[in-house]
C-alpha positions as CSV (number, residue, x, y, z in Angstrom):
1,M,41.4,-28.0,-76.2
2,E,40.7,-24.4,-75.3
3,R,43.5,-22.5,-72.6
4,S,40.2,-21.9,-70.6
5,W,40.0,-25.8,-69.8
6,W,43.6,-25.9,-68.3
7,W,42.9,-22.7,-66.3
8,K,39.6,-24.8,-65.0
9,A,41.7,-28.0,-64.3
10,A,43.9,-25.6,-62.1
11,L,41.2,-24.5,-60.2
12,Y,39.6,-27.8,-59.6
13,A,43.2,-28.8,-58.6
14,V,43.6,-26.6,-56.0
15,V,39.5,-26.5,-54.8
16,T,40.5,-30.3,-54.4
17,V,44.4,-29.9,-52.7
18,L,42.3,-27.6,-50.5
19,A,39.5,-29.6,-49.6
20,V,42.1,-33.0,-48.9
21,L,44.1,-30.4,-46.0
22,Y,41.1,-29.6,-44.4
23,L,39.9,-33.0,-44.2
24,I,43.4,-34.5,-42.6
25,P,42.5,-33.6,-39.3
26,T,39.3,-35.2,-39.1
27,V,39.7,-38.1,-40.4
28,V,44.3,-38.4,-39.2
29,P,45.5,-38.9,-35.7
30,E,46.8,-35.5,-34.5
31,N,50.3,-37.8,-34.2
32,K,50.6,-38.7,-37.4
33,Q,49.8,-35.9,-38.8
34,P,52.5,-33.9,-41.1
35,A,53.9,-30.5,-39.0
36,F,52.2,-28.8,-41.7
37,I,48.8,-29.7,-41.4
38,R,49.3,-29.6,-37.7
39,N,50.6,-25.9,-37.8
40,H,47.6,-24.3,-40.6
41,F,45.2,-26.6,-40.6
42,Q,44.0,-27.7,-37.4
43,K,39.8,-27.3,-37.8
44,R,37.6,-30.5,-37.4
45,I,34.7,-31.5,-37.6
46,Q,32.9,-31.9,-34.3
47,L,31.1,-34.9,-33.2
48,G,27.1,-33.9,-31.8
49,L,25.8,-34.4,-28.6
50,D,24.2,-37.7,-30.0
51,L,27.2,-39.2,-31.1
52,Q,29.5,-38.8,-28.6
53,G,27.6,-38.3,-25.8
54,G,27.5,-35.2,-22.6
55,L,24.8,-33.2,-21.4
56,H,21.7,-31.7,-22.1
57,L,19.8,-29.6,-20.3
58,V,16.5,-27.4,-20.5
59,Y,16.5,-24.0,-18.4
60,E,13.3,-21.7,-17.5
61,V,14.2,-18.4,-17.1
62,N,12.2,-16.6,-14.1
63,V,11.4,-13.4,-16.2
64,D,9.3,-11.8,-13.1
65,K,12.7,-11.6,-11.6
66,A,14.5,-9.7,-14.8
67,V,11.5,-7.1,-14.6
68,A,12.0,-6.3,-10.7
69,G,15.7,-5.7,-11.6
70,K,15.1,-3.7,-14.1
71,V,12.7,-1.1,-12.5
72,D,15.5,-1.6,-9.2
73,R,17.7,0.0,-11.6
74,L,15.5,3.1,-12.8
75,A,14.9,4.2,-9.2
76,S,18.0,3.8,-8.5
77,D,18.6,6.0,-11.7
78,I,16.1,8.5,-10.7
79,E,16.7,9.1,-6.8
80,D,20.8,9.6,-7.9
81,R,19.2,12.7,-10.1
82,L,16.7,13.6,-7.2
83,H,20.0,13.8,-5.3
84,K,22.2,15.5,-7.5
85,D,19.7,17.9,-9.5
86,K,17.0,18.6,-7.5
87,G,19.0,18.3,-4.1
88,A,16.2,16.3,-2.4
89,N,17.8,14.7,0.1
90,D,14.9,13.4,2.0
91,V,13.6,11.0,-0.1
92,N,12.3,6.9,0.2
93,V,12.5,5.0,-2.8
94,N,10.9,1.3,-2.4
95,R,9.5,-1.5,-5.1
96,E,6.5,-2.6,-4.4
97,G,5.2,-5.6,-6.5
98,R,7.4,-6.4,-9.6
99,D,6.6,-3.1,-11.3
100,D,6.2,-0.5,-9.6
101,I,8.5,2.7,-7.7
102,I,7.2,4.5,-4.0
103,F,8.7,8.0,-4.0
104,T,8.1,9.2,-0.2
105,F,9.4,12.7,-0.1
106,K,9.9,14.7,3.2
107,P,8.4,17.1,3.4
108,A,5.7,16.2,0.7
109,S,6.0,19.8,-1.0
110,D,9.1,18.5,-2.4
111,E,7.3,15.5,-4.2
112,T,7.7,18.4,-7.4
113,K,11.0,17.9,-7.6
114,L,10.1,14.5,-9.3
115,D,9.4,16.8,-12.6
116,E,8.8,16.8,-16.3
117,A,12.5,17.3,-16.3
118,I,13.5,14.3,-14.9
119,L,10.4,12.3,-15.8
120,K,10.8,12.6,-19.9
121,D,13.6,11.0,-19.8
122,Y,11.9,7.4,-18.5
123,R,9.1,8.4,-20.9
124,K,9.0,5.0,-22.4
125,A,9.9,2.4,-19.9
126,L,7.7,4.1,-16.5
127,D,4.1,5.4,-16.6
128,V,3.3,7.7,-13.6
129,V,0.3,6.0,-12.0
130,S,-0.6,9.1,-9.1
131,R,0.8,11.6,-7.5
132,D,-0.4,12.9,-3.3
133,A,0.8,16.2,-2.5
134,T,-0.4,15.8,1.0
135,T,1.5,12.9,1.6
136,G,4.6,13.6,-0.8
137,V,3.8,10.1,-1.9
138,V,4.8,9.8,-6.1
139,R,3.3,6.2,-8.0
140,L,5.2,5.3,-11.3
141,R,5.1,2.0,-13.3
142,L,6.8,0.0,-15.8
143,D,5.5,0.2,-19.1
144,P,4.3,-3.2,-20.5
145,D,6.1,-2.8,-23.7
146,Q,8.8,-2.6,-21.4
147,V,8.2,-5.7,-19.8
148,E,8.1,-7.3,-23.0
149,E,11.0,-6.3,-23.9
150,V,12.8,-6.9,-20.5
151,R,11.5,-10.8,-21.2
152,D,13.5,-10.5,-24.8
153,Y,16.4,-9.0,-23.9
154,A,16.1,-12.3,-20.6
155,L,16.5,-14.6,-23.3
156,R,18.8,-13.1,-25.4
157,Q,21.2,-12.1,-23.4
158,G,20.8,-15.2,-21.0
159,I,22.1,-17.7,-24.4
160,E,24.8,-15.0,-24.8
161,T,26.0,-15.5,-21.1
162,I,25.6,-19.3,-20.9
163,R,27.7,-19.3,-24.0
164,G,30.1,-17.0,-23.1
165,R,30.8,-19.8,-19.8
166,V,30.6,-22.8,-21.5
167,D,33.4,-21.4,-23.7
168,K,35.6,-20.4,-21.1
169,F,35.0,-24.0,-19.8
170,G,36.3,-25.1,-23.3
171,V,33.2,-26.7,-24.3
172,A,33.5,-28.1,-28.1
173,E,30.2,-26.9,-30.6
174,P,27.7,-26.8,-27.6
175,T,23.6,-25.8,-29.3
176,I,22.8,-23.1,-26.6
177,I,19.1,-22.0,-28.3
178,K,15.9,-20.3,-27.0
179,K,12.4,-22.4,-27.5
180,G,9.8,-19.8,-25.5
181,T,11.2,-19.2,-22.2
182,D,13.3,-22.0,-22.5
183,I,16.8,-21.9,-23.3
184,I,18.4,-25.6,-24.3
185,V,21.5,-26.6,-23.6
186,E,24.0,-29.4,-25.3
187,L,27.5,-30.3,-24.1
188,P,28.6,-32.9,-26.5
189,G,32.0,-34.3,-24.9
190,L,31.8,-33.7,-21.6
191,K,32.9,-36.2,-19.2
192,S,31.1,-37.7,-16.4
193,A,33.3,-35.9,-13.7
194,D,33.1,-32.3,-15.5
195,F,28.8,-32.7,-15.0
196,E,27.8,-30.9,-11.4
197,R,30.5,-28.6,-12.7
198,I,29.3,-27.0,-15.7
199,K,25.6,-27.3,-14.6
200,S,27.1,-25.0,-11.4
201,I,29.1,-22.6,-13.9
202,I,25.9,-22.4,-16.3
203,G,23.2,-22.5,-13.9
204,R,24.7,-19.5,-11.8
205,T,23.1,-16.2,-12.2
206,A,26.1,-14.1,-10.9
207,Q,23.5,-11.4,-10.0
208,L,25.4,-8.9,-7.1
209,E,23.2,-7.1,-5.1
210,F,24.2,-4.8,-2.4
211,K,20.6,-4.0,0.2
212,I,20.8,-2.0,3.4
213,V,19.7,-3.6,6.4
214,D,17.0,-3.2,9.0
215,D,17.6,-5.6,11.7
216,G,17.2,-3.0,14.1
217,S,13.6,-2.0,13.7
218,E,10.2,-2.4,15.2
219,Y,9.0,-5.0,13.5
220,M,12.0,-7.2,14.2
221,R,11.3,-7.1,17.4
222,K,7.8,-7.7,16.8
223,V,8.2,-10.9,15.2
224,A,10.8,-11.8,17.7
225,A,8.3,-11.8,20.1
226,S,5.6,-14.0,17.8
227,V,7.9,-17.0,17.8
228,P,6.9,-20.0,19.2
229,K,9.0,-22.2,21.7
230,N,10.6,-25.6,20.8
231,S,10.6,-24.4,17.2
232,G,14.1,-25.1,16.2
233,I,14.7,-20.9,15.9
234,D,16.1,-19.6,18.1
235,V,15.6,-15.5,18.2
236,V,18.9,-13.9,18.7
237,P,20.2,-10.1,20.0
238,E,23.1,-8.4,18.5
239,S,24.4,-5.3,20.1
240,W,27.7,-3.3,18.2
241,T,28.6,0.0,18.4
242,E,29.6,1.9,15.8
243,K,33.9,2.6,15.5
244,D,33.6,6.0,15.2
245,T,30.7,7.4,16.3
246,G,30.4,5.0,19.7
247,K,26.7,5.5,19.1
248,A,25.4,1.8,20.1
249,H,22.7,0.0,18.1
250,E,20.2,-3.0,19.5
251,D,19.4,-5.4,16.9
252,V,17.7,-8.9,17.2
253,Y,17.7,-11.8,14.4
254,L,16.5,-15.0,13.9
255,R,18.4,-18.0,13.9
256,S,18.0,-22.2,12.8
257,K,19.8,-25.0,10.9
258,S,16.8,-25.1,9.1
259,R,16.3,-22.6,5.9
260,D,12.9,-23.9,5.2
261,A,12.0,-23.6,9.0
262,L,12.9,-19.6,9.0
263,Q,11.3,-19.1,5.3
264,K,7.5,-21.4,6.2
265,F,7.7,-19.0,9.5
266,F,8.1,-15.8,8.0
267,A,5.6,-16.9,5.4
268,G,2.6,-18.2,8.1
269,L,3.4,-14.4,9.4
270,T,-0.2,-12.0,9.1
271,G,-1.5,-8.8,9.0
272,D,1.3,-6.4,11.0
273,L,3.3,-9.5,11.5
274,A,3.5,-9.6,7.6
275,V,6.7,-8.8,6.1
276,P,5.8,-5.2,4.6
277,P,5.7,-5.4,1.0
278,D,8.9,-2.7,0.5
279,H,11.5,-5.1,2.7
280,E,12.1,-9.0,2.7
281,I,13.8,-11.1,4.6
282,G,17.5,-12.3,3.6
283,Y,19.3,-15.3,4.7
284,E,22.9,-15.9,5.1
285,E,25.0,-19.8,6.2
286,V,26.8,-19.2,9.1
287,Q,29.8,-21.2,10.0
288,G,29.2,-22.0,14.3
289,R,31.8,-20.7,17.0
290,N,32.4,-22.1,20.3
291,E,33.0,-19.6,23.4
292,S,36.5,-19.6,22.4
293,G,36.1,-18.2,18.8
294,N,37.1,-21.6,17.0
295,A,34.7,-22.9,14.3
296,T,32.7,-25.9,15.2
297,P,31.5,-28.4,13.0
298,D,27.7,-26.5,12.8
299,R,26.4,-24.6,10.5
300,Y,23.3,-22.3,10.9
301,W,21.0,-19.6,9.0
302,R,20.5,-16.3,10.0
303,T,17.8,-13.7,8.7
304,Y,18.1,-10.4,7.7
305,F,15.8,-8.0,7.5
306,M,16.6,-5.6,4.8
307,H,15.1,-3.4,2.6
308,K,13.6,-5.5,-0.5
309,R,15.3,-2.9,-3.6
310,A,18.8,-3.4,-3.9
311,A,20.7,-0.3,-3.7
312,L,23.1,-1.3,-6.1
313,T,23.6,-4.3,-7.9
314,G,26.5,-6.2,-10.0
315,E,25.8,-4.9,-13.2
316,Y,28.1,-2.2,-12.9
317,L,30.8,-4.2,-12.4
318,A,33.9,-3.5,-14.6
319,N,36.2,-6.5,-13.8
320,A,36.3,-9.1,-10.9
321,D,39.6,-11.4,-10.1
322,Q,41.0,-14.1,-7.8
323,T,42.6,-13.0,-4.5
324,W,44.2,-13.8,-1.1
325,D,43.0,-13.2,2.0
326,Q,46.0,-11.3,3.8
327,Q,44.6,-12.6,7.3
328,T,43.5,-15.9,6.5
329,G,45.8,-17.3,3.3
330,R,42.2,-18.2,1.9
331,P,39.9,-17.1,-1.5
332,E,38.0,-14.2,-2.2
333,V,37.5,-12.4,-4.8
334,S,38.2,-8.9,-5.6
335,F,35.7,-6.6,-7.9
336,E,36.1,-3.0,-9.4
337,F,32.5,-1.0,-10.4
338,D,32.4,1.3,-13.5
339,R,32.0,5.0,-13.1
340,Q,28.6,4.9,-12.4
341,G,28.6,2.1,-10.1
342,A,31.3,4.0,-8.2
343,A,29.0,6.6,-7.8
344,I,26.0,5.1,-6.6
345,S,28.4,3.3,-4.2
346,E,29.5,6.4,-2.7
347,R,26.2,7.8,-2.3
348,M,24.3,5.0,-0.8
349,T,27.0,4.2,1.4
350,G,27.7,7.6,2.1
351,D,24.1,8.2,3.2
352,N,24.0,5.1,5.7
353,I,26.8,5.2,7.7
354,G,26.8,3.3,10.6
355,R,24.1,0.7,9.3
356,K,24.7,-2.9,7.7
357,M,24.6,-3.5,3.9
358,A,24.3,-6.8,3.0
359,I,26.2,-8.6,-0.3
360,L,23.8,-10.8,-2.1
361,L,25.2,-13.3,-4.7
362,D,22.5,-15.0,-6.4
363,D,20.0,-14.5,-3.7
364,K,22.4,-15.8,-1.0
365,I,23.7,-13.3,1.7
366,N,27.3,-13.7,1.4
367,S,28.2,-11.3,4.5
368,A,26.7,-8.3,5.8
369,P,29.5,-5.3,7.1
370,V,28.4,-2.1,8.8
371,I,29.4,0.6,6.5
372,E,31.9,2.6,8.5
373,G,32.3,5.2,5.9
374,R,32.5,5.8,1.9
375,I,32.7,2.5,-0.2
376,G,34.2,3.8,-4.0
377,A,34.3,1.9,-6.9
378,R,36.5,-1.6,-5.4
379,G,34.8,-4.3,-2.7
380,R,35.4,-7.9,-2.0
381,I,33.3,-11.5,-1.8
382,T,35.0,-13.6,0.9
383,L,34.1,-17.4,0.4
384,G,33.2,-19.8,3.2
385,G,35.4,-20.2,5.3
386,F,36.4,-23.8,6.4
387,G,36.6,-25.7,3.9
388,D,38.7,-27.6,1.5
389,P,41.0,-24.8,0.4
390,F,41.8,-26.3,-3.4
391,A,37.7,-26.2,-3.2
392,L,37.6,-22.7,-2.3
393,Q,40.1,-21.8,-4.6
394,Q,38.3,-23.4,-7.4
395,E,34.7,-21.8,-6.4
396,A,36.6,-18.7,-6.4
397,K,38.0,-19.4,-10.2
398,D,34.6,-21.0,-11.4
399,L,33.1,-17.1,-9.7
400,V,35.3,-15.1,-11.1
401,A,34.4,-16.5,-14.2
402,V,31.0,-16.3,-14.3
403,L,31.2,-12.4,-12.9
404,R,34.2,-11.4,-15.8
405,S,31.3,-13.1,-18.6
406,G,28.1,-11.4,-17.1
407,A,25.6,-11.7,-14.8
408,L,22.8,-13.5,-15.8
409,P,19.3,-11.3,-16.3
410,A,17.6,-13.1,-14.7
411,P,17.9,-16.3,-12.8
412,L,17.8,-20.2,-14.2
413,R,15.8,-23.1,-13.1
414,K,16.7,-26.3,-14.4
415,T,13.5,-28.0,-16.1
416,F,14.8,-31.3,-17.4
417,E,18.3,-32.7,-17.6
418,T,19.1,-36.0,-19.4
419,Q,22.8,-37.9,-20.1
420,V,23.7,-39.5,-22.8
421,G,26.3,-41.8,-23.1
422,P,28.7,-42.7,-26.2
423,T,28.4,-46.2,-26.8
424,M,24.5,-44.5,-27.9
425,G,27.2,-42.5,-30.3
426,R,29.3,-45.1,-31.6
427,D,26.6,-47.4,-32.5
428,A,24.8,-44.6,-34.5
429,I,28.0,-44.0,-36.3
430,K,28.3,-47.6,-37.8
431,K,25.2,-48.2,-38.6
432,A,25.6,-44.6,-40.6
433,K,28.2,-45.3,-42.6
434,D,26.9,-49.1,-43.0
435,S,24.1,-46.9,-45.0
436,M,26.2,-44.9,-46.4
437,Y,28.3,-47.8,-48.1
438,I,25.5,-49.5,-49.1
439,G,23.8,-46.6,-50.5
440,A,26.8,-45.2,-52.4
441,A,27.1,-49.0,-53.2
442,A,23.7,-48.8,-55.3
443,V,23.9,-45.5,-56.7
444,V,27.5,-46.3,-58.0
445,L,26.2,-50.0,-59.5
446,F,22.9,-48.3,-61.3
447,M,25.3,-45.5,-62.9
448,V,27.7,-47.5,-64.3
449,I,25.3,-50.0,-65.4
450,Y,22.9,-47.5,-67.1
451,Y,24.7,-44.9,-68.5
452,R,28.7,-46.0,-68.5
453,L,31.3,-44.4,-69.1
454,S,28.8,-41.2,-68.6
455,G,28.4,-43.2,-65.3
456,I,31.9,-43.2,-63.8
457,I,31.5,-39.1,-64.6
458,A,28.9,-38.5,-62.3
459,V,30.1,-41.6,-59.4
460,V,34.1,-39.2,-59.7
461,A,31.2,-36.1,-59.1
462,M,29.9,-37.6,-56.4
463,I,32.8,-38.5,-54.6
464,L,34.4,-35.1,-55.4
465,N,31.1,-33.6,-54.0
466,M,31.2,-35.6,-50.8
467,L,34.7,-34.4,-50.5
468,Y,33.8,-30.5,-51.0
469,M,30.8,-30.9,-48.4
470,V,32.6,-32.6,-45.5
471,A,35.8,-30.1,-45.9
472,I,33.5,-27.2,-46.0
473,L,31.8,-29.2,-42.5
474,A,35.6,-29.4,-41.7
475,A,36.4,-26.2,-42.3
476,F,33.6,-24.1,-40.0
477,E,34.0,-26.9,-37.6
478,A,30.1,-28.2,-37.7
479,S,29.3,-30.4,-35.2
480,L,28.0,-33.6,-36.9
481,T,24.9,-35.5,-35.2
482,L,22.9,-37.7,-36.7
483,P,19.7,-36.3,-38.7
484,G,23.6,-34.7,-40.3
485,I,24.4,-37.8,-41.2
486,A,21.1,-38.5,-42.8
487,G,21.9,-35.1,-44.9
488,L,24.7,-36.9,-46.1
489,V,23.5,-40.4,-46.9
490,L,20.4,-38.1,-48.5
491,T,23.1,-36.1,-50.4
492,I,24.5,-38.8,-52.6
493,G,21.1,-39.8,-53.9
494,M,21.2,-36.2,-55.3
495,A,24.6,-35.9,-56.5
496,V,23.6,-37.9,-59.3
497,D,20.0,-36.7,-59.6
498,A,21.4,-33.8,-61.0
499,N,23.7,-35.6,-63.8
500,I,20.4,-37.4,-64.6
501,I,18.3,-34.9,-65.9
502,I,21.5,-33.6,-67.8
503,Y,22.2,-37.0,-69.4
504,E,18.9,-38.1,-70.6
505,R,18.9,-34.2,-71.8
506,I,22.0,-35.3,-74.2
507,R,20.7,-38.6,-75.3
508,E,17.8,-36.4,-76.5
509,E,20.4,-34.5,-78.6
510,L,22.0,-37.0,-79.6
511,R,18.9,-38.9,-81.1
512,L,18.3,-35.3,-83.1
513,G,21.5,-36.2,-85.1
514,K,23.7,-33.7,-83.6
515,S,27.7,-34.2,-82.7
516,V,28.6,-35.7,-79.8
517,R,29.9,-32.1,-78.9
518,T,27.1,-30.2,-79.8
519,A,25.0,-32.6,-77.9
520,V,26.7,-32.1,-74.9
521,D,26.8,-28.4,-74.7
522,A,23.2,-28.4,-75.5
523,G,22.4,-30.9,-72.9
524,F,24.4,-29.0,-70.0
525,S,23.0,-25.5,-71.2
526,R,19.2,-26.3,-71.5
527,A,18.8,-28.5,-68.1
528,F,21.0,-25.9,-66.1
529,W,17.8,-24.1,-65.3
530,T,15.8,-27.1,-64.6
531,V,18.9,-28.6,-62.2
532,F,19.5,-24.8,-60.9
533,D,15.2,-24.3,-59.8
534,A,15.5,-27.7,-57.9
535,H,18.0,-27.0,-55.9
536,V,17.3,-23.5,-55.2
537,T,13.8,-24.9,-54.0
538,N,15.7,-27.6,-52.1
539,F,17.6,-24.9,-50.4
540,V,14.7,-22.3,-49.2
541,A,13.3,-25.8,-47.5
542,G,16.7,-26.0,-46.3
543,V,16.9,-22.1,-45.0
544,V,13.3,-22.6,-43.5
545,L,14.3,-26.0,-41.5
546,Y,17.6,-23.8,-40.7
547,S,15.8,-20.8,-39.5
548,Y,12.9,-22.1,-37.2
549,G,14.2,-25.5,-36.2
550,S,16.6,-26.7,-33.1
551,G,18.8,-29.5,-32.3
552,P,18.8,-32.1,-34.0
553,I,16.7,-30.2,-37.4
554,R,19.4,-27.8,-37.7
555,G,21.8,-30.0,-37.9
556,F,19.6,-31.7,-41.2
557,A,19.7,-27.9,-42.4
558,V,22.9,-27.3,-42.5
559,T,24.3,-30.7,-44.6
560,L,21.7,-30.3,-46.7
561,L,22.2,-26.7,-47.3
562,V,26.0,-27.1,-47.7
563,G,25.1,-31.0,-49.2
564,I,23.3,-28.4,-52.5
565,I,25.9,-26.1,-52.7
566,T,28.7,-28.2,-53.5
567,N,26.3,-30.5,-55.6
568,L,25.5,-27.6,-57.8
569,F,29.1,-26.7,-58.6
570,T,29.9,-31.1,-58.5
571,S,26.8,-32.0,-60.9
572,Y,26.9,-28.8,-63.3
573,W,29.8,-27.0,-64.0
574,L,33.0,-29.9,-63.1
575,S,30.8,-32.5,-64.8
576,H,30.7,-30.2,-67.8
577,W,34.2,-30.0,-67.5
578,I,35.5,-33.6,-67.8
579,F,33.1,-34.4,-70.6
580,D,35.3,-31.3,-72.7
581,G,38.1,-33.4,-71.6
582,V,36.8,-36.6,-72.6
583,V,35.1,-35.4,-75.8
584,G,37.9,-32.9,-77.0
585,R,37.3,-29.5,-78.9
586,R,37.0,-31.6,-82.2
587,G,34.1,-33.3,-82.0
588,A,33.6,-36.5,-81.8
589,A,31.2,-39.3,-83.9
590,R,28.0,-41.0,-81.5
591,A,29.8,-44.3,-81.2
592,T,33.0,-42.5,-79.4
593,L,30.3,-41.1,-76.1
594,S,29.4,-44.2,-73.8
595,I,26.0,-42.7,-72.4
């Protein structure tokens, strides 16, 4: 035999040993594995949702909220530049509807400060709809192309954010994909006790917003006067005095034990009592207290009349961490803004000293402290006050996790949920094993009877093909699903298909009277492109399935693609090498080759 045969033998031996090493963690319990395997080969095949049970969720992305957030950020950026570059200190900026930004300048002549020097940087994002020099009002609108861009971004970023949160939870091989405007999440291997917590972490938008409160306005006094008696809604006056200036404030808000009752009341207001387009109503859940100031079991919802546009959002968060309140000893979440966020915070709080600032987390007001001075880069979020301290600590940890992984660019609404138990998975694995055993036995029997010794070579190549294929899946920690098992079963049939084409070609060469050595070489070389074309065709089909399919289809495509690669390697090159060893380099008579 030539020296190259021995080099190939060494190469195939190394590949086979590596395949076995990669497969050991999947088939051998960890407590029975050698130390070398535990230290260097711990990647294994993961079972998919349909095999080990878990959670299947479908979320719909609220794209309108993402677009409105984009408009708010653009408005904040332009307002900041007007203050800094143009000295336009008296300008009111509000978002109207989803797409429009309204700038109101005082005096009206200042509307010229929103000039081309500023607008050129936003030309691709915003269109000038109208300018009114007499009233000082300028209306800008988000470009329709930007709406589509925000939609795509919300879906892409939503998938990445969910993936980051799930990874921190320790779920093995989650499936998170986009389908239309929905995000599909499959989490295999979860325990039932973890279902509610992981759903809470995934669906939590973690949208942190800061909005200025306007409870002392004439509007709230008119609304308070219109509240019907015995409606379950109380009108609560609130008097407070600024700490430094001593200025007295007389606010009014509505209170009820039912948030729905408050929302229905405001939704039913019309005419002058309808909520102005540049404002909205926020809601905070408050712990009841008795006359002594001690907490009671009662909880209720109170309203805040606040500007619709968020003056600052969590987009500028640089860090978040769990801390403890020094006075109460209860957990809270501290956060820190980046440089741009700190600058916006200083300007916003500096312009609104003496007013309340609502801190919203996922559209629910967390607190609304009075701004007593400029606030820079740091702040904190207090967590509900009088619950189980261990539950509050876990809530703080979960909130830190979602803030660090980033806020979802748009809220999610769960539209479908199903829980898959592990029993079905065990039954499916048993049936899949049975089908593989039966299929493999049928293939082995046919090849040995029909091709005799050459059939045994094909069977050896098939076994090595399966070994390499499963080892590659383990090396990449692929998730094995029912369709993936179907791909494995299909590969058993494909594994000998190429050998049959080659063997029939060798038989033709032998019928022409050629020597065994010549017939084998000619059979392999002349059948190569036929075998290769068949594999390429199947490979292209697998790529299409993987690219455009989802969930189960992708699981099938992965095993199909890996099987095609390993099958070409074993059925052609490895089989040819085995034939070289059987035939030898000096040739052999036709009778010595069993085919």
